[in-house]
C-alpha positions in Angstrom: 82.0 71.1 84.5 83.7 74.2 82.8 86.7 75.9 84.3 88.2 79.0 83.2 91.7 80.0 83.6 92.6 83.2 85.7 95.8 84.5 87.5 96.0 84.6 91.3 97.9 87.3 93.0 99.0 87.1 96.3 100.7 89.9 98.3 101.8 89.6 101.8 102.5 93.0 103.2 102.8 95.3 106.2 99.1 96.0 107.1 100.3 99.7 107.0 100.7 99.5 103.2 97.7 97.6 102.7 95.4 100.7 102.0 97.8 101.8 99.0 97.9 98.4 97.7 94.1 98.0 97.9 93.5 101.3 96.3 96.1 100.4 93.5 94.3 96.8 93.0 91.0 98.7 92.4 92.6 101.2 90.0 93.5 98.3 87.8 89.9 97.2 87.3 90.4 93.9 89.3 86.7 92.8 90.4 87.3 92.1 93.9 89.9 90.9 96.3 90.3 89.1 100.0 92.1 90.3 102.7 93.2 87.9 105.4 94.5 89.8 108.4 97.6 88.9 110.8 99.5 86.7 108.8 102.7 85.2 110.3 105.6 83.7 108.9 109.3 83.7 108.6 111.5 85.7 105.7 114.4 87.7 105.2 113.5 90.2 107.5 112.9 87.7 110.6 109.6 86.2 112.1 106.5 88.1 111.8 103.6 87.5 113.9 100.5 89.0 115.5 101.9 89.7 118.8 102.7 93.4 118.0 100.8 96.3 119.3 101.0 98.4 116.1 100.3 97.8 112.4 104.2 98.4 112.0 105.2 94.6 112.2 101.7 93.1 111.4 101.2 91.7 108.0 97.8 91.1 105.8 97.7 88.6 102.7 96.0 90.3 99.9 94.7 87.7 97.2 93.3 88.7 93.9 91.8 86.7 91.2 91.7 88.1 88.1 92.6 88.1 84.1 96.1 87.8 82.9 96.3 91.3 81.9 94.9 92.7 85.3 97.3 90.4 87.3 100.4 91.6 85.4 99.5 95.3 85.9 98.8 94.6 89.6 102.6 92.9 89.7 104.1 95.8 88.0 102.3 98.3 90.1 103.0 96.8 93.3 106.7 97.1 93.1 106.8 100.9 93.6 104.6 100.9 96.6 106.8 98.1 98.2 110.0 99.9 98.3 109.9 100.9 101.7 108.1 98.0 103.2 108.2 94.4 103.8 106.4 92.4 101.1 105.9 89.5 99.1 104.3 89.2 95.7 103.5 86.0 93.8 101.3 84.9 90.8 100.2 81.3 90.0 97.5 79.8 87.9 94.3 79.0 89.0 90.8 77.8 87.4 87.5 79.2 88.5 84.2 78.2 87.9 82.6 81.5 87.5 84.4 83.4 84.8 82.3 86.4 85.1 83.2 87.1 88.8 86.9 87.6 87.7 
């Protein structure tokens, strides 16, 4: 089976910031993304979980698999959008089966 190398960008961010991040992801030319709602965990801003009544403290995870150029563009463009929000951005190597989907 043929595998194709791509980059996976994962962005964990406050739900209130997610629309701006998704708009930016689309503007980079990424072919798609996945959004996981109500992501919880602990970081330098304390514990985050789904027990809050508003989006202010609720986190989502946005996953994008893309070419290396698009992934680097997402990383670069994400930084100004996260200046006033809690957020984690990471990039890793992945192998995919369908090259044309990404």
